[in-house]
N, C-alpha and C positions, 0 to 999 in steps of 0.2 A: 084249206084244212089240212091236206097232206103235206108232209115235209119231204125230207130227203129220201132217196131210194136207199133202203136198208140192205136188201139183198134180192137176188134172183135165185129161186130154188129149182134145181134140176134133179128129177128122179132118175136114178141109175140102177141097172141090174147088178152091178158089182162095184161096191163102194171102194174097195181097195184098189181096183184097177183104175177107176175114175180118178181117185186121189193121186195115184202114181202118174197118170197121164197129165194132170194139171201141173204136178210138181216137176216131172222130167221133161215133158215136151214143151210146156208153156213157161217153165221157170217160175211158177207161182209159189207163194208161201202158203202151205197147206197145214191146217191143224189136225189134231187127232180126232178119232171118232167119239161121238157122244150118243148114248142111247137115251131116247125120250119116250118112255113107255106110255105116257099119257097121250102122245100123238101117234104112237105105233111106228116110229121111225128111228133109224140111226142116221146121224148127220155128221158131216165134215164141212168145215168152213174154209174157203179159199179167200185169203185177204188180198184185196186190190187197193190201189191208192185212193179210190173214190167210193168204193162199196165192197160188198162181199158176194161170193157165189156160195150157195148152200147145196152141197151134194147130198142127196137123200136116198136111202134104201129102206126096204121094209124091215120092221122089227116084228116078226110074227106073221102068220098066214092071214090074219084078219086085218092087217094094216091097210089103210086107204092107198098107200103107195103100191102095195101088191096088186090091187085092182087097177091102178093106173098102168103099171107095167104089164098086166095081162092084155091091155088094149094097145100099149106101145112098148113092145118087148125091148127095144133098143134104148128106151128112156126118152127123156125130153123135158122141156120147161114145164114145171108143175105150177108155180105161182110166183108172184112178184110181191115184195113186202115194202110198204111205205111207212115212214114214221109219222106219228101224230102226237101233238102236245098233250091231249086229253082224250083217252080212248073212250071213255063213257060219253063225253060230249060228241065225239065223232060218231059213235054208234047211234046216239039219239037223233042226230041230224040226218044220218043216212036212213034210219027207219022212217023218219018223218017224210023223207023224199021218196019212199017206196022201195028202197033197197032191202035185200034179204041178208040177214046176218046168219051164218051157219051155226049149227048146234043150238044151245039154249040161249044164246045171245049174251052170255056172261063171259068176260075175258078169262082166258086161261094163261098159265105161265108158259112162255115160249122157250126156245132154245137158248136165249140169252138171259133167261131169268126175268124177263119183262112181260107185262100183260099183252096178250095178242087176241085178235078176232079175225075171222075169215069171212069174206063177202062172196055171195053166190056168183059164180062166173057168168051165168045167164044175164045178170044185171050189168056186167062190165065187159061186153064184147067178147065173151068166151074166155076171159082171163080170171082165174082165181086170184083174189087179192087178199093179202094178209096186212092187217094194220098192227103196228107195234108202238107202244108208248115207252120210249127209253127212259131210264131213270135220270 
């Protein structure tokens, strides 16, 4: 059901500093910041030959990333995103298997303009999983 790894998301307390670190210290190609108000985050993507890293920081005080950073002030891995061919079929299969889909269970538009869903970390060994259906 899952396809390729789309990205690994890392919550960071200072998006500019994290982007500069990837650019300067690691020599990575780093995009510009994008606000995603529906998700309460500002993101920057680091392009790698085989996937991407998503650096995330809170957009507003009620952002879920703000709560994550309250628990882990230095930041850390927030979620892993896998691609799926059909997000609704994937959701239905997962629900039938007993997995919990976060929110109302309906796909939302993600950072790349594609539909996404998040799966409860307690159902996947403590890892928050994002599913994305690329166009």
